[in-house]
N, C-alpha and C positions, 0 to 999 in steps of 0.2 A: 504493499499499500504505500503510495506517494513516493515511489523510488524513481520515477521517471521525471525528468525536467519538463516544465510546461512552457510551450511557446504559444503566446496569445497576443491580444491587441496591446498588451503592456510592452512587448518588445517593439511593436511598431512605433508607439509613442516614444519610447526610449531612443529608437533609431532616428526619428525626426528631431528629437532634442539634441542628439550628437551632431547631426548635420548642421543645425542652426548654430550651436556653439562653435563648431569647426569653422564655419564660414565667417562668423563675427570675429573670432579670434584671429583668423587668417587676415581679415581687413585691418584689424587693430595693429598686428605686427607689421603689415605692409606700410601703414601710415607712420608708424614709429621708425621704420627702417628706410622711409622715403622711397618706396617702390621696389624693395628687394623681395621679389616673389619667391626665391629660393629658401631664404630663411624663414619667411612667413609660412611656407608650405610645410617645412620641417617642423616648425613649432606647432602648427595646427594638427598635423598627423600625430605628433608625440602626445599631445593633450587628448586627442580622441583615443589613442591606444591605451593611455593610462586609465581613463574613465571606463572604457570598455573592460579592461582587465579587473579593475576594482569591483565594479558593480555587477557584471555578469559573473565574475569569479566568486562573489559572495553569494549569488544565487545558486551556483553550482554546489558550493559547500553547504548551503542550507538544506538542499535536497539530497545530500549524500545519504547512502544506505549503509555505509560501513564506517568504522572509525570515527564515531560521533564526537568523541572528546577532542581529537585533533582537527576535525573538520570545523568545529565551532570556533576554535582558536584562530584558524585561517579565516573564517567568516568574519570575526571581529576585526582582524587586522585590515582585511580588504575593504570592509565597509566603512571603518573609521578613517581610512586613508583617502577615500573619495572626496571629502570636503577639503582635504589639503590640496589635492590636485586642482580643485576648482579655484581655490584661493590663488594658486600659482598662475592659473590661466586668467584670473579676474583682472590683472593689470592691463594686458592688451585688449581684453573684452571690454573693460570699462573705457579704455581710451577711444574705441570706436564710437561709443554712445556720446562721449565728450565732443568728438569731431562732428557727430550728427547734430548736436545742438547749434553748431555754426554753419549748418548747411546753407542757409540763405546767404550769409556773407561770402561763403566759399564759391557758391554758384555765381554771385554778382562779381567777385574778383576775377573768376574765370572768363566770364562774358566780356569783362572790360579788357582783359589781356588779349582776348581774341580780336576784339575791335582794334586794338593797337597793332596787332599783326597785320590786319587789313590795311592799316594806315601807312605801312612801309611802301606799298605801291603807289598810294596817293602822294606820299612825299616825293617819290622818285619822279612821278609825272610832273609835279610842280618844278622840280629841279630841271627836267627836260625842257619845259616851257620857258624857263628863264634863260637857259643856255641857247635856245633857238632865237629868242629875242635879242640876246646879246650878239649872236652871230649876224642877225639881220641888221643891227645897227652898225656893225663893223664893216659890212660889205655894201653899205648904202650907195657907195660911189660906182658900183657896178651896174650893169643894165638889169632890167627886170627879170629877163629870162635867166641871166646868170645868178641873180639872187635866188630865184626859185629852185634852180638846180642845186645850189649849195644847201639850201634849207631842206629840200627833199633828201638829199644825200645824208645829212645829219640825222633826219628823222628815221631813215632806214637803219642807221647805226644804233640809235638810242631806243627806238620804238619798232623794232623788227618784229616779224612773225614769231620768233623765238620768245621775245618778251611777252607777247599776247599769250602764247601757250603757257608760259611760266606763271603768268598772273592768274589765268583761268584755273590751272591745276592747283595752285596754292590756295585760291579762294575756295574751291570746291573741297579740297582736303580739310581746310580749317573748319568749314561748316560741317562737315561729317564728323570731325573730331569733337565739335562742341555740342553734338546731340547726346541725349541721355546724361547731361551734366548733373549728376546726383551723387551723393556721398555713398549710396548703396552700390554704385558702379565702381568696383575696385580698380578697374583700369583707367579711371579718370586721372589718377596720379601718374600713372605711366604715360598718359597723353600729355601731361604737363611737360614732362622732360622731352618728349618727342617734339612737341610744338616749340619749345625753346630752342632745340637743335636746328629745327627747320627755319626758324626766324633768323638765326645766325647765318645759315647757309643762303637764304634769300638776299640778305643785306650784302653779303660778299659777292654773290653773283651779279647783283645790280651795280655794285661798285666796279667790278671787273668790266662790265659792259660800257660803263661811263668813262673808262680809262682810254678808250679809243677816240683819237682826235683826228679831225680833218687837217689837211695841209694848210688850210687857210686860217685855222685856229691857232694862230701864233702869238696870242696875247695872254698867255698864262691862264688856261682853263683849269678850274677847280673840279675835281672828280667828285662823284656822289660818295658821301661818307658812309662807310660800312657801319659807323656808329651813329646812325641817324636818330632823331629824337623818338620816332615811333618805335624803332627797334629797342631802345633803351627803356621806354615805358612799358613795352610788352615783357621784356626780360625781368624788369623790377616787379611788375605785377605777378608774374609767375613765381618769382622767389618769395614774395609775401604769401602767396597761396600755399606754397610748400611749408612755410614756417607754421601756418595754422594747422596743416595736417600733422606736423611732427612736434607740436607743442607738448612738452613732456610734464607740464604742470598738472599734478594729479589732484582730482577732486572727485569725491563720490557722486555718482550719478544715480538718481532715484529710479529711472527706467532701467538702468543696468542692473541694479540690485534686484528689482522685481522680476525681470526676465530670467535672471540667473537662478533665483529661487524656484521659479516655475519649471525651468528646465531640470534642475536637480530632482524635483518631485517626480517629474516624468521619467527621469533616469532610474528612479527607485521602483517604478511600477513592476518590472519583472521580479525584483526581490520580494515585494510585498505580496504578489500573486503566488509566488512558489510556496508550497506548503512544506512544512518540515516532516521528515519521515516519522511514521506513527511509532516506531520502536525507539525513536530518539527522545530521551528524557532530559537532555541538556537544555539550559535556558540561556538566551543571548546575553542578558544583563547580570547573570549570576557570576560575577568576578569582581575582584578588587574591592573598592568601597562599596560597590553597588550590591554586593552579597549581603550587606547588613539589612537592606530592605526585605530581602527574601527570608533571611533568618528571623527577623523580627515578626514577619507574618507567620512563619512556622511556629514560633513561640507563642503567639496569640492564639493560633489554632490549637496548640496543645493544651492551653488553659481551659478551652471550651470543652474538653473531653477529659475530666479528672479520672484517675484510676478508680475502678469499682472496688468496693470493699469485698473481702473474701466471703464466698457463699458457703455457709455451713452446710454440711451434708450429714444427715442422720444415719446412724448405723443401721444396717439392714437386720441385725439380730441383736438381742439384749445381751449385755455383759453380765457375767456373774459378779457376786459381791467380792470386792477387794481385788478384782482382776484389773490389770493396767489397760489403759485405753489404746486400742490398736491403732496403727498407722494407716491412714486411709489414702490410697493412691489416687482415687477419683478426686478427692478435695485438692490434692496437689496439682493435678492437671488443670483443674478449673482456675485456680488462683495463680497459676504461672504467668508472669508478665509477658506480654507480646512484643517481639522484636521486629521492627520494620526493616525490610531489605534496603540497601543503599546502592547508589550508582558508583561509578569509578571515582567520582568527586565527593561522595559522601552525601549528595543531595538526595531527598526522598524521591521515589519513583512516582 
C-alpha cells in the first residue's frame, strides 16, 4: 500500500512553476551581466536542477517502502534545503522585478535612442546640402551648364544609390529592432548592444563617403564627422539604458516576494500529494527540539489512561483452616503491566 510514487496534476503545476522561476531568473542574471546569455543560462539551469533535486527527491523519500529511518533523514535534508536554494536564486529573481518597475522609463529611453539613430542620416543630409551650397558659391564664375555638372557630380559622390540603400536598410533594421520593446523580451538588452555597434558603423561609413572630394573642391572641405551629434546622443541614451538594466541597488519587491511564495507552494504540490507508506511509523517533525512537542503529547495521552487497579480473583476452592494462601497464576497474568512495542527510534507505533 502506497509503495508507488504518484504522478498527478501536482507535478504539472510544479513543472510550470519551475519554468517560470527559470525564465525570470535567466532574465535577472542576463540584466545583471549586461546580456551575457551563457552565464544566465548556466545559472538558471543550476537553479532548476537544485530545486527539482530537493523537492522531487523529498517526494521519492517520502514514498519509500524500505529503510524508513534513513529515508526520512534524507527527506528532511532535501525538503529543508529547498528554501535555501530559493533564497540563493532570489537575488537575480528579485532584480528582474526591480527592472520591471522601470519598464516605462526603459521603453521611453529605448525609443529616444532609436530616434537619435535615425537622426544620423538626417544630419548627414544636412551636411551634404551645405557642402553642395558651398560648391555652388565657389564655382559661380563658371557657366550654368558647368555649375550643374559639378553639382550633379558631387551629389553622385555624396548621395549615391549606395547611400540610399544604406539608409533604407538601416531604417528598416532599426524599426524591426524597436518592436516588442518590453522588459519581458530578454533579447531587448542584446538589441541595445547591436544597435550601438550599428550606429558606430553607419557613422564611420558616412564619414568615409564624405572623404571623397572633387578636383574643384580645393578650398579645404571638412568631412562629415564620425562623432556627429546624433550618434553621440544615441550612444549616450543606450548607455543610460544599460545602466538601468544593471543597477545593482537591491531592494525588496513586493511582487517578487508574492510570486516566489506562490511558486514555492506549487513546487511543494508533488510532496504534499504523495502519501507516506502505510508501514512507515516515522514522523517528519519528530527530531531535535521538535520532538518535545510529540513527547509532551504522548505524556498527556498517558495521563488520560491511568493504570488499572489489580483485579482480585476469588479462589475456586475453599482453603482449609490454617493453610497458606496459594499463589494464583491467573491473577498475576491479569495484573501484569502492558509493554508497548517501539520503533527503531523509540517512538510508539
